[in-house]
C-alpha positions as CSV (number, residue, x, y, z in Angstrom):
1,X,0.0,0.2,0.0
2,X,1.1,3.5,-0.9
3,X,1.1,4.9,2.6
4,X,1.0,9.0,2.4
5,X,3.9,9.7,5.3
6,X,6.3,11.8,3.7
7,X,6.8,15.7,3.8
8,X,5.9,16.3,0.2
9,X,2.5,15.2,0.8
10,X,1.8,18.5,2.9
11,X,3.0,20.7,-0.2
12,X,0.4,18.7,-2.6
13,X,-2.2,19.2,0.4
14,X,-1.5,23.4,0.5
15,X,-1.3,23.4,-3.4
16,X,-4.4,21.1,-4.0
17,X,-6.7,21.6,-1.1
18,X,-9.8,21.8,-3.1
19,X,-9.3,19.2,-5.7
20,X,-11.3,16.1,-5.7
21,X,-14.0,17.5,-3.1
22,X,-17.5,16.8,-4.2
23,X,-20.0,19.4,-4.3
24,X,-22.7,20.0,-1.1
25,X,-26.2,19.1,-2.1
26,X,-28.4,21.6,-0.9
27,X,-26.1,22.6,1.8
28,X,-26.5,19.3,3.2
29,X,-23.5,16.9,4.0
30,X,-22.8,13.2,4.3
31,X,-20.2,12.7,6.9
32,X,-18.3,9.3,7.7
33,X,-17.0,9.8,11.4
34,X,-14.0,7.3,12.3
35,X,-13.4,5.9,15.7
36,X,-11.5,2.9,16.6
37,X,-12.6,1.1,19.7
38,X,-15.2,1.6,22.3
39,X,-15.2,2.4,25.8
40,X,-18.7,2.9,27.5
41,X,-17.3,5.6,29.8
42,X,-14.7,6.9,27.0
43,X,-14.8,10.7,26.8
44,X,-14.1,10.6,22.8
45,X,-17.1,8.1,22.4
46,X,-19.4,10.6,24.5
47,X,-18.2,13.5,22.4
48,X,-18.9,11.7,18.9
49,X,-22.1,10.7,20.0
50,X,-23.1,14.4,20.9
51,X,-21.6,15.7,18.0
52,X,-23.5,13.2,15.8
53,X,-26.7,14.2,17.4
54,X,-26.5,17.7,16.5
55,X,-25.3,17.4,13.2
56,X,-28.3,15.2,12.5
57,X,-30.7,17.3,14.0
58,X,-29.2,19.7,11.3
59,X,-30.3,17.7,8.8
60,X,-27.0,16.0,7.5
61,X,-26.4,12.4,7.2
62,X,-23.6,10.6,9.4
63,X,-22.3,7.2,9.3
64,X,-19.6,5.8,11.7
65,X,-16.5,3.7,10.7
66,X,-15.3,1.6,14.0
67,X,-14.1,-1.8,15.2
68,X,-16.7,-4.4,15.8
69,X,-16.8,-3.8,19.7
70,X,-18.6,-0.6,19.0
71,X,-22.3,-1.5,19.8
72,X,-25.0,-0.8,17.4
73,X,-27.4,0.5,19.7
74,X,-24.8,3.2,20.6
75,X,-25.0,4.6,17.5
76,X,-28.6,5.4,16.6
77,X,-27.2,8.1,14.0
78,X,-27.0,6.2,10.8
79,X,-24.9,2.9,9.5
80,X,-21.9,1.6,11.0
81,X,-19.0,0.2,8.8
82,X,-17.2,-2.5,11.2
83,X,-13.6,-3.1,10.2
84,X,-11.7,-6.2,11.3
85,X,-8.6,-4.9,12.2
86,X,-7.8,-3.5,15.8
87,X,-4.2,-2.4,16.0
88,X,-3.8,1.3,15.0
89,X,-2.0,0.8,11.8
90,X,-4.1,-2.3,10.7
91,X,-7.2,-0.3,11.2
92,X,-5.7,2.8,9.2
93,X,-4.6,0.5,6.4
94,X,-8.3,-1.1,6.4
95,X,-9.8,2.4,6.3
96,X,-7.9,3.4,3.2
97,X,-9.2,0.1,1.5
98,X,-13.0,0.8,2.1
99,X,-12.8,4.4,2.0
100,X,-14.1,4.5,-1.8
101,X,-17.2,2.5,-0.3
102,X,-18.2,5.3,2.0
103,X,-19.7,7.4,-0.5
104,X,-19.5,10.4,1.8
105,X,-18.7,14.3,1.3
106,X,-16.3,14.5,4.4
107,X,-14.4,11.7,6.3
108,X,-13.7,13.1,9.8
109,X,-11.7,11.0,12.0
110,X,-11.1,10.9,15.5
111,X,-8.6,8.3,15.4
112,X,-4.8,8.5,14.1
113,X,-5.4,7.4,10.3
114,X,-3.4,7.8,7.5
115,X,-5.6,10.5,5.6
116,X,-8.8,12.0,6.2
117,X,-10.6,15.6,5.5
118,X,-10.9,16.5,9.2
119,X,-8.9,14.9,12.0
120,X,-9.8,16.1,15.9
121,X,-6.4,15.5,17.8
122,X,-8.7,14.9,21.2
123,X,-6.0,12.2,22.1
124,X,-3.5,14.8,22.0
125,X,0.1,14.4,20.6
126,X,1.4,11.1,21.1
127,X,4.8,12.3,20.4
128,X,4.5,15.1,23.2
129,X,2.9,12.6,25.5
130,X,6.1,10.2,25.2
131,X,8.4,13.2,26.0
132,X,6.4,14.1,29.3
133,X,6.6,10.6,30.4
134,X,10.2,11.1,30.7
135,X,9.9,13.3,33.4
136,X,8.3,11.0,35.9
137,X,9.8,7.5,35.3
138,X,13.3,5.7,34.8
139,X,15.0,6.3,31.6
140,X,15.3,2.6,30.6
141,X,11.2,2.9,30.3
142,X,11.5,5.2,27.8
143,X,14.3,3.4,25.7
144,X,12.0,0.0,26.1
145,X,9.1,1.8,24.7
146,X,10.8,3.4,22.1
147,X,11.4,-0.4,20.8
148,X,7.5,-1.3,21.1
149,X,5.7,-1.5,17.7
150,X,2.7,-0.2,19.1
151,X,4.2,3.3,19.6
152,X,6.3,3.6,16.5
153,X,2.9,3.1,14.2
154,X,1.1,5.5,16.2
155,X,3.9,8.0,15.7
156,X,3.9,7.1,12.0
157,X,0.4,7.6,11.6
158,X,0.6,10.8,13.6
159,X,3.2,12.4,11.5
160,X,1.1,11.2,8.2
161,X,-1.7,13.2,9.3
162,X,0.0,16.5,10.7
163,X,2.3,16.7,7.4
164,X,-0.5,16.7,5.2
165,X,-2.9,13.6,5.5
166,X,-5.3,15.6,7.0
167,X,-6.9,18.6,5.3
168,X,-7.9,20.4,8.6
169,X,-7.0,19.6,12.1
170,X,-9.0,20.6,15.0
171,X,-7.1,20.8,18.6
172,X,-9.0,20.8,21.8
173,X,-6.6,23.4,23.5
174,X,-4.0,25.8,22.4
175,X,-1.5,23.6,24.1
176,X,-2.2,20.7,21.7
177,X,-1.8,23.3,18.8
178,X,1.3,24.2,20.0
179,X,2.6,20.7,20.3
180,X,1.5,20.0,16.7
181,X,3.4,22.9,15.1
182,X,6.5,22.1,17.3
183,X,6.7,18.6,16.7
184,X,5.5,18.5,13.0
185,X,5.7,22.0,11.3
186,X,2.2,22.0,10.3
187,X,1.3,25.5,9.5
188,X,-0.6,27.3,12.3
189,X,-3.6,28.4,10.0
190,X,-4.4,24.5,9.2
191,X,-5.1,24.1,12.8
192,X,-8.3,25.3,14.7
193,X,-8.6,25.5,18.2
194,X,-12.0,24.2,19.3
195,X,-12.3,23.7,23.1
196,X,-14.7,20.9,24.4
197,X,-18.1,21.6,25.1
198,X,-20.1,20.9,28.2
199,X,-23.6,19.4,28.2
200,X,-26.6,21.0,30.5
201,X,-26.9,18.8,33.4
202,X,-29.4,19.5,35.8
203,X,-28.8,18.2,39.3
204,X,-31.2,17.9,42.3
205,X,-30.9,20.6,44.7
206,X,-30.8,17.7,47.3
207,X,-27.9,15.8,45.5
208,X,-25.1,17.3,47.7
209,X,-27.2,16.1,51.2
210,X,-28.2,12.7,49.7
211,X,-24.9,11.7,48.1
212,X,-22.9,12.4,51.2
213,X,-25.5,10.8,53.5
214,X,-25.2,7.7,50.9
215,X,-21.1,7.5,51.2
216,X,-20.9,8.0,54.8
217,X,-19.7,11.7,54.6
218,X,-20.4,14.8,57.2
219,X,-22.3,17.6,55.7
220,X,-19.4,19.5,57.1
221,X,-16.5,17.6,55.8
222,X,-14.1,19.0,53.0
223,X,-14.6,16.9,49.9
224,X,-11.9,16.6,47.1
225,X,-13.1,14.9,43.7
226,X,-10.9,12.8,41.3
227,X,-12.2,11.5,38.4
228,X,-10.1,9.7,35.6
229,X,-9.1,6.6,34.2
230,X,-5.4,5.7,33.7
231,X,-4.4,6.6,37.4
232,X,-0.5,6.9,36.7
233,X,-1.0,9.5,33.9
234,X,-3.7,11.3,35.7
235,X,-1.5,11.8,38.9
236,X,-3.6,10.1,41.3
237,X,-0.6,9.2,43.6
238,X,-0.4,13.2,44.2
239,X,-3.6,13.9,44.8
240,X,-3.6,11.1,47.7
241,X,-0.2,12.7,49.0
242,X,-1.6,16.0,48.9
243,X,-5.0,15.2,50.9
244,X,-3.1,13.1,53.1
245,X,-0.8,16.4,53.8
246,X,-3.8,18.0,54.9
247,X,-3.7,19.6,58.6
248,X,-7.8,19.6,58.5
249,X,-10.3,16.5,58.0
250,X,-10.7,15.6,54.2
251,X,-12.0,13.0,52.2
252,X,-10.7,12.3,48.7
253,X,-13.5,10.7,46.1
254,X,-11.9,8.7,43.3
255,X,-14.0,7.7,40.1
256,X,-12.8,5.9,37.3
257,X,-10.5,2.9,36.8
258,X,-6.7,2.5,37.4
259,X,-4.0,0.4,38.8
260,X,-4.0,0.8,42.6
261,X,-0.5,-0.8,43.1
262,X,2.0,1.8,44.0
263,X,-0.7,4.2,45.3
264,X,0.0,5.8,49.0
265,X,-1.9,4.2,51.9
266,X,-4.6,6.5,53.1
267,X,-7.4,6.3,55.4
268,X,-9.2,9.6,53.5
269,X,-9.7,7.9,50.0
270,X,-13.0,6.3,48.8
271,X,-12.8,4.4,45.7
272,X,-16.2,5.0,43.7
273,X,-15.2,2.6,40.1
274,X,-16.4,3.9,36.9
275,X,-19.4,6.3,37.0
276,X,-21.8,7.1,34.1
277,X,-22.5,10.8,33.0
278,X,-25.4,11.4,35.5
279,X,-23.9,9.6,38.3
280,X,-20.4,11.6,37.8
281,X,-22.6,14.9,38.2
282,X,-24.1,13.6,41.7
283,X,-20.3,13.6,42.7
284,X,-19.9,16.8,41.5
285,X,-22.6,18.0,43.7
286,X,-21.2,16.4,46.8
287,X,-17.7,17.6,46.2
288,X,-16.1,21.1,47.4
289,X,-13.1,20.9,45.1
290,X,-12.2,19.1,41.6
291,X,-8.4,18.0,41.4
292,X,-6.7,16.4,38.5
293,X,-3.1,16.5,38.9
294,X,-2.3,15.0,35.4
295,X,0.7,14.4,33.6
296,X,-0.9,15.1,30.1
297,X,-4.4,15.7,29.4
298,X,-5.1,17.5,25.7
299,X,-8.4,19.2,27.7
300,X,-9.9,17.2,30.4
301,X,-13.7,16.8,29.9
302,X,-14.0,16.0,33.8
303,X,-12.6,19.5,34.4
304,X,-15.0,21.3,32.6
305,X,-17.7,19.5,33.8
306,X,-16.7,20.1,37.4
307,X,-16.6,23.8,36.5
308,X,-19.9,23.8,35.1
309,X,-21.1,22.4,38.4
310,X,-19.7,25.4,40.2
311,X,-16.3,23.5,41.8
312,X,-12.9,25.3,41.7
313,X,-10.7,23.2,39.7
314,X,-6.9,22.2,40.7
315,X,-4.9,20.9,37.8
316,X,-1.8,21.1,36.3
317,X,0.0,23.1,33.3
318,X,0.2,19.7,31.3
319,X,-3.7,20.0,31.1
320,X,-5.0,21.9,28.3
321,X,-8.2,23.1,30.2
322,X,-5.8,25.1,32.2
323,X,-5.8,27.6,29.7
324,X,-9.7,28.8,30.3
325,X,-9.5,29.5,34.1
326,X,-7.7,32.1,36.0
327,X,-5.0,31.1,38.1
328,X,-5.7,31.7,41.9
329,X,-9.4,32.8,41.1
330,X,-11.2,30.1,39.4
331,X,-8.8,27.4,40.7
332,X,-5.0,26.6,40.8
333,X,-2.7,25.4,38.0
334,X,0.8,23.9,39.2
335,X,3.5,21.9,37.8
336,X,2.8,18.0,37.4
337,X,4.1,15.9,40.2
338,X,4.6,18.5,42.8
339,X,2.4,17.3,45.9
340,X,3.6,20.0,48.1
341,X,1.9,22.9,45.9
342,X,-1.0,20.6,45.5
343,X,-1.7,20.2,49.3
344,X,-1.4,24.0,49.7
345,X,-3.8,24.7,46.9
346,X,-6.2,22.4,48.6
347,X,-5.6,24.0,52.0
348,X,-6.4,27.3,50.2
349,X,-9.7,26.2,48.8
350,X,-10.7,24.4,52.1
351,X,-12.5,27.9,53.1
352,X,-16.2,27.6,52.5
353,X,-16.7,31.1,51.9
354,X,-14.0,31.4,49.2
355,X,-15.9,28.6,47.1
356,X,-19.4,30.1,47.5
357,X,-18.1,33.4,46.5
358,X,-16.7,32.2,43.1
359,X,-19.7,29.6,42.6
360,X,-21.6,31.4,40.4
361,X,-18.5,32.9,38.3
362,X,-17.4,29.3,37.6
363,X,-20.8,28.4,36.2
364,X,-20.8,31.4,34.2
365,X,-17.6,30.7,32.7
366,X,-18.3,26.9,32.0
367,X,-21.5,28.2,30.2
368,X,-19.2,29.7,27.5
369,X,-18.1,26.2,26.5
370,X,-21.1,24.6,25.3
371,X,-22.1,21.7,23.3
372,X,-24.2,24.0,20.7
373,X,-21.0,26.4,20.5
374,X,-18.7,23.2,19.9
375,X,-20.9,22.0,17.3
376,X,-21.3,25.2,15.5
377,X,-17.6,25.5,15.2
378,X,-16.8,22.1,14.2
379,X,-19.3,22.4,11.4
380,X,-17.6,25.4,10.3
381,X,-14.1,23.3,9.8
382,X,-16.0,20.5,8.4
383,X,-17.9,22.8,5.7
384,X,-14.3,24.4,4.9
385,X,-13.2,21.1,4.0
386,X,-15.8,20.7,1.3
387,X,-16.0,24.0,-0.2
């Protein structure tokens, strides 16, 4: 197969950006979305379903290209084309073979593939993530990882997309856009920053009291919430160390999945397991502060959801979300791995009056990042890839 991985392809892309693109019929598009794999609690899956729902409501047609583990009842927005390959590069190769059969105006991928009209880099930049990992693990691990085929294949696909394989690129934070430009030399004008949108979720006013009672937490207890899957990358160890370091009583609620081996011992932690969308919002209601001391997050959905629930967010400079909040006013932005700074930040936000005074401002800030706004801007990029 002739894989489009060289730099020359980008020059061809710039020169021939409109070649071979179909005309829209009555302004309506047939859009094929691409996503390899499926997780019931996955942020990319939730985002894609919200996007497809909005696009279908506007009269456009959608279909999904995915692996066989994506359930048909989880895609009520059109047909599903199931591919057999499960590896990153195998999936990309198979997509190249079936692409002529899709009969779509636009191919939008949320997955690293060889080429597409629009690529949403919601998973960030793998090359940047590998570089960040060196900061908190032994050197031999990085060397061993460089020998693993999986990582080499992802980097190869990433290079293909950012050097011309994708006609348009959507980054969900300025941080990711800068990583794309720095690592691949992609012209800035071909990367559009569209921050994640937060869905409206009405929580019962009594959810705080009810949930705390259910969890055995006193009404006045200082409650810190952590939510995420992949606890090493998300920095759970530092969240536990920070809560352990507080001089006042506190409880850390941990939602999501991860490896408990190596985590600090603590009598202040309650593990909740993976939670559904509605259930996590009841935890936001029960909590006082949201914390995500991540080592790499393109733009955390959990953080914007916490903000929409009126919670100050304490996160790191390695989270694209950090660029939308005012440090020290709407939350705190610290360096990854700094447990002492995290403890100090939590202590500062343990003041109930400070949290209450800022609550309305946080909800208003999150309202500026709506699902509707995200949909409108994403459609602008999709349309630009056609016209």
